[in-house]
C-alpha positions in Angstrom: 0.3 0.0 -0.2 2.7 2.2 0.3 3.0 2.6 -3.5 0.2 4.7 -3.0 1.7 7.7 -2.0 -0.4 7.4 1.1 1.4 8.5 4.1 1.7 5.7 7.1 -0.9 6.9 9.1 -3.2 6.9 6.9 -2.6 4.0 5.6 -3.4 2.5 8.9 -6.7 4.2 9.6 -8.0 3.1 6.3 -7.1 -0.5 7.2 -8.4 -0.4 10.5 -11.7 1.1 9.3 -12.0 -1.7 6.4 -11.2 -4.5 8.9 -13.8 -3.1 11.1 -16.2 -3.2 8.1 -15.3 -6.5 7.0 -15.8 -7.9 10.8 -19.3 -6.5 11.0 -20.4 -8.3 8.0 -18.6 -11.4 8.9 -20.6 -11.1 12.8 -23.7 -10.8 10.4 -23.0 -14.4 8.9 -21.7 -13.8 5.8 -18.4 -15.8 4.7 -15.9 -12.8 4.1 -12.6 -13.7 1.9 -10.1 -11.1 1.3 -9.3 -11.7 -2.8 -7.3 -9.1 -4.8 -7.5 -9.8 -9.1 -4.5 -8.4 -10.7 -4.4 -5.0 -12.4 -1.8 -3.7 -14.4 -0.3 -0.8 -16.7 -3.3 -1.1 -18.8 -5.2 0.5 -16.1 -2.6 3.3 -15.5 -2.3 3.8 -19.2 -5.9 4.1 -20.1 -6.3 6.2 -17.3 -3.9 8.4 -18.4 -4.8 8.9 -22.0 -8.3 11.4 -21.4 -5.9 13.6 -19.2 -3.9 14.7 -22.4 -7.1 14.4 -24.9 -9.5 16.3 -22.4 -8.2 18.9 -20.2 -4.7 18.8 -22.0 -6.7 20.4 -24.9 -7.4 23.5 -23.0 -5.8 26.8 -23.9 -2.3 27.3 -22.4 -4.0 30.6 -20.6 -6.3 28.1 -18.9 -4.2 25.5 -18.4 -1.9 27.4 -16.4 -4.5 27.8 -13.5 -4.6 24.2 -13.5 -3.4 22.6 -9.9 -0.5 20.8 -9.6 -1.7 17.4 -9.3 -4.0 18.4 -13.3 -1.1 19.3 -14.7 0.6 16.2 -13.9 -2.3 13.9 -14.8 -2.2 15.8 -18.1 1.9 15.5 -18.6 1.4 11.5 -17.9 -1.0 11.4 -20.4 1.0 13.3 -22.7 4.1 11.2 -22.1 2.7 8.1 -23.2 4.1 6.3 -26.5 2.2 4.8 -28.9 3.1 1.3 -27.7 1.9 1.9 -24.5 -1.6 2.9 -25.9 -1.6 -0.2 -28.2 -0.2 -2.3 -25.0 -3.2 -1.0 -22.7 -6.0 -1.4 -25.9 -5.0 -5.2 -26.2 -4.9 -5.1 -22.3 -8.1 -4.8 -21.9 -9.6 -7.9 -22.9 -6.8 -9.6 -20.9 -8.2 -7.3 -17.7 -11.9 -8.2 -18.7 -11.1 -12.0 -18.9 -9.1 -11.9 -15.3 -12.4 -10.5 -13.7 -14.6 -12.3 -15.3 -12.6 -15.9 -13.8 -11.7 -13.7 -10.6 -15.5 -12.8 -10.0 -16.8 -16.6 -11.1 -15.5 -17.5 -7.6 -18.1 -14.9 -5.3 -21.6 -14.4 -5.3 -20.6 -10.7 -3.7 -18.0 -8.2 -4.5 -18.0 -6.0 -1.6 -14.9 -2.8 -2.2 -14.5 0.8 -1.3 -15.7 2.7 -3.6 -12.5 5.1 -2.6 -9.1 3.8 -1.3 -8.8 7.1 0.8 -10.2 8.0 4.4 -12.3 11.8 4.5 -9.3 14.2 4.8 -9.5 18.1 5.0 -10.8 20.1 2.2 -7.8 22.7 2.7 -5.4 20.8 1.1 -4.6 17.9 -1.6 -5.1 14.6 -0.7 -3.7 12.0 -0.6 -0.9 13.8 1.1 2.4 11.8 -0.5 4.7 10.2 1.9 7.8 11.4 3.4 
């Protein structure tokens, strides 16, 4: 989880919150099994593409007002090579096949919609790890 850029205390808070939720579901009689489907660079590439092709097409006079994280997302999209884009498009099918297989093992998929605990609105979130 440290690779996400989230600081140690935030990881602990998120883990504690998730464990409490899983325990409540188990106490209600459900069988809780932790499993993690394998995702790869395909996701990151497909996520970066729209930033370059959407907000990244805004005039420079507009883009200079973008916050740093949005500017970085646009940069990541612009730095993609055609080979990375082709690999990502081909990889969508592989991810779909893996997810079909993964989900065939379970009746219910429960997962956090956002991997972050609530944070203050005054600053960028998540804070980078020190």
